[in-house]
Every structure is written in structure tokens, then in C-alpha cells.
C-alpha positions in Angstrom: -9.2 59.7 48.6 -8.3 57.2 46.0 -8.1 58.3 42.4 -10.9 56.5 40.4 -8.6 56.4 37.4 -5.7 54.7 39.2 -4.7 51.5 37.5 -4.5 48.3 39.4 -1.0 46.7 39.8 -1.9 43.9 37.4 -3.1 46.4 34.7 0.1 48.4 35.2 2.2 45.3 34.6 0.1 44.3 31.6 0.7 47.7 30.0 4.4 47.6 31.0 4.9 44.2 29.3 3.4 45.7 26.2 5.5 48.8 26.4 8.7 46.8 26.7 7.6 44.5 23.8 7.4 41.3 25.8 4.9 39.9 23.4 6.3 36.4 22.6 8.8 34.0 24.0 11.8 35.5 22.1 11.2 38.8 23.7 10.1 37.5 27.2 11.5 39.1 30.3 12.7 37.9 33.7 11.1 39.1 36.8 14.2 41.0 37.6 14.0 42.9 34.3 10.3 43.8 34.9 11.0 44.7 38.6 13.5 47.4 37.6 10.9 49.1 35.5 7.7 48.5 37.4 8.2 50.8 40.5 6.5 48.1 42.6 7.7 46.0 45.4 8.9 42.5 44.4 5.9 40.9 46.1 3.4 43.3 44.5 4.9 42.5 41.1 4.9 38.8 41.7 1.2 38.9 42.8 0.3 40.9 39.7 2.1 38.5 37.4 0.4 35.5 39.1 -3.0 37.2 38.7 -2.3 37.9 35.0 -1.1 34.4 34.4 -4.2 32.9 36.1 -6.4 34.9 33.7 -4.4 33.8 30.7 -3.2 37.3 29.9 0.5 36.5 30.6 2.4 33.3 29.8 5.2 32.0 32.0 7.9 29.8 30.5 11.4 29.0 31.7 11.2 31.8 34.3 10.3 34.3 31.6 7.1 36.3 31.2 5.4 37.6 28.1 1.9 38.6 26.9 -0.4 35.9 25.5 -2.6 36.6 22.5 -5.4 37.3 25.0 -3.2 39.8 26.9 -2.4 41.6 23.7 -6.1 41.8 22.9 -6.8 43.3 26.3 -4.1 45.9 25.6 -5.5 46.7 22.2 -8.9 47.2 23.8 -7.5 49.9 26.0 -6.1 51.9 23.0 -9.2 51.6 20.8 
């Protein structure tokens, strides 16, 4: 039976990016950096990053990933 409180891979990555302070270009992380912390397969991580980017929650620039203002707002909504 699946835990109803289990987070989706994309939500786990969103929270992870916040926890490692990847909140702007100067603190952006490479996939390899995120992969080492995510506990996901490389394909699952890439799918999650692609999904987050398609929603505008994560920005991708020069092979680096970081939270957009919208992504930060989503994180804030979790904690309030």
C-alpha cells in the first residue's frame, strides 16, 4: 500500500533545491551535484527536473539548475 503522504519525485527535488540553497544563478547546481543528494536514479531526477522546469518552478541555465521565484513561492506555501 502506498503512503498517502509520500512526496512525488518532483516535489522531493523542489525541496532539495531549497535545502541546498539553489535559489539563484550564483548558487545553482549541476545535475551531478543534485544526483548525489537526491537518492533517485539519474533518469528519475532528470524527469523531475524537466517537469519542474516545464511548470516554471526551476530554471535551467548553462547546465545548472536553481529555483525560480515561483518555485520559491511553492516552497514557502509548504512551510506556512
